[in-house]
C-alpha positions in Angstrom: 96.0 125.8 15.0 96.4 129.1 16.7 98.2 131.8 14.7 100.3 133.8 17.3 104.0 133.1 17.7 105.0 130.7 19.9 105.0 132.0 23.4 103.2 135.2 23.0 99.8 135.6 24.1 96.9 137.4 22.4 96.2 140.8 23.8 93.4 140.3 25.8 95.3 137.2 27.8 98.5 139.5 28.1 97.2 142.1 30.7 94.4 141.1 32.7 94.5 144.3 34.6 92.3 147.4 32.9 94.7 150.4 31.3 95.8 152.9 33.8 95.5 150.3 36.7 99.1 151.1 37.5 98.3 154.9 37.4 95.6 154.5 39.5 97.4 152.4 42.3 100.4 154.9 41.8 97.5 157.9 42.4 96.3 156.5 45.7 99.5 155.4 47.1 100.9 158.7 46.6 97.7 161.0 48.7 99.3 163.4 51.0 97.7 165.9 52.6 98.3 168.8 50.1 96.1 167.6 48.0 93.1 167.9 50.4 90.4 170.7 50.0 90.5 171.7 53.9 93.7 172.8 54.6 92.9 172.2 58.9 92.4 168.6 57.7 95.6 168.3 55.9 97.2 170.2 59.1 95.8 167.4 60.9 96.9 164.5 58.7 100.3 166.0 59.2 100.1 166.2 62.9 99.0 162.5 63.1 101.9 161.5 61.0 104.5 163.6 63.2 102.8 161.6 66.6 102.6 158.7 64.5 106.4 158.6 63.6 107.6 159.9 67.0 105.9 156.7 68.5 107.6 154.7 65.6 111.1 156.1 66.8 110.1 155.7 70.3 109.6 152.0 69.7 112.9 151.5 67.4 114.8 153.2 70.3 113.3 150.4 72.6 114.5 147.9 70.0 117.6 149.0 69.8 118.4 149.6 73.9 117.5 146.2 74.3 119.4 144.8 71.1 122.3 146.5 72.9 121.4 145.1 76.4 121.8 141.3 75.3 119.3 140.3 72.5 121.9 140.7 69.9 123.2 137.6 71.4 119.9 135.4 70.8 119.7 133.7 67.3 117.2 135.3 65.2 115.5 137.7 67.5 118.6 139.7 68.0 119.1 140.5 64.2 115.6 141.3 63.9 115.8 144.0 67.1 118.5 145.6 65.5 116.6 145.7 62.2 113.5 147.0 63.3 115.4 149.7 65.3 117.3 150.9 62.2 114.4 150.3 60.0 111.9 152.0 62.0 114.0 155.0 62.0 114.3 155.3 58.7 110.6 154.5 57.8 109.5 157.3 60.4 111.5 160.0 58.6 109.6 158.9 55.3 106.7 159.7 57.1 107.5 162.9 58.6 109.1 163.9 54.9 106.8 162.4 52.7 103.5 162.5 54.5 101.8 160.2 52.0 99.5 157.2 52.0 102.4 154.5 51.1 104.2 155.9 54.1 101.9 156.1 56.5 100.8 152.4 55.8 104.1 151.4 55.7 104.6 153.1 59.2 101.2 151.5 60.7 102.2 147.8 59.5 105.5 148.1 60.7 104.3 149.2 64.1 101.6 146.5 64.3 103.6 143.8 62.9 106.1 144.6 65.5 103.4 144.6 68.5 102.2 141.1 67.2 105.5 139.7 67.0 105.8 140.2 70.4 102.4 139.3 71.2 103.4 135.8 69.1 106.6 135.4 71.2 105.0 135.6 74.4 101.9 133.3 73.7 103.0 131.0 71.1 107.3 131.2 70.9 108.7 133.1 68.1 111.7 132.1 66.1 112.1 129.4 68.8 112.6 132.1 71.4 109.5 132.5 74.1 109.3 136.0 75.6 107.4 137.2 78.4 105.3 140.3 79.4 107.0 140.6 82.6 110.3 141.7 80.8 111.7 145.7 80.6 109.6 147.6 77.8 107.5 144.5 77.0 104.1 146.0 77.9 104.7 149.7 77.2 106.0 148.6 73.5 102.5 147.2 72.8 101.0 150.4 73.9 103.3 152.4 71.7 103.2 150.4 69.0 99.5 149.7 69.0 99.0 153.3 69.6 101.3 154.6 66.5 99.4 152.0 64.1 96.4 153.5 65.2 97.3 157.3 64.9 99.1 156.6 61.1 95.7 154.5 60.4 93.5 157.3 61.0 95.7 159.8 59.2 95.7 157.4 56.4 91.9 157.2 56.5 91.8 160.9 56.5 93.6 161.2 53.6 91.3 158.3 52.2 88.1 160.0 52.8 88.4 163.7 52.7 87.7 165.6 49.9 90.9 166.3 47.7 91.1 169.2 45.4 90.5 168.6 41.8 
């Protein structure tokens, strides 16, 4: 018979993560340009973050404009346009203010997911709604969103591979 009390696990089974795992994850997510050894690289990351955030705001404004121009009446898609517009602006502010790996990643994923959502709605439909690339802002929003995602990914990659201070 197991000597452990009912409902408890032995220490080895209770946690499969190595000690300090959460600390390492947080340390990674909070990498910022101020930690880089090279000040010019840090400025470059900051510039890329601001550029990516500007593209995120641009995408968000397009979605808010389309929502106001009639997309608000489309089931599921309308509320998603409003949510993307508001959340995108909030995320862009976080990217500019914090310039940390986590903010860059969230911004890049938001932009890429928005573009992929449009492509899904064009090619297979999304939530029962089918879009066309011929509608206003469709093609430009794809360029804006994929470019913004790429810019933020480059900034995150620089943070990841550039030498940091000890």
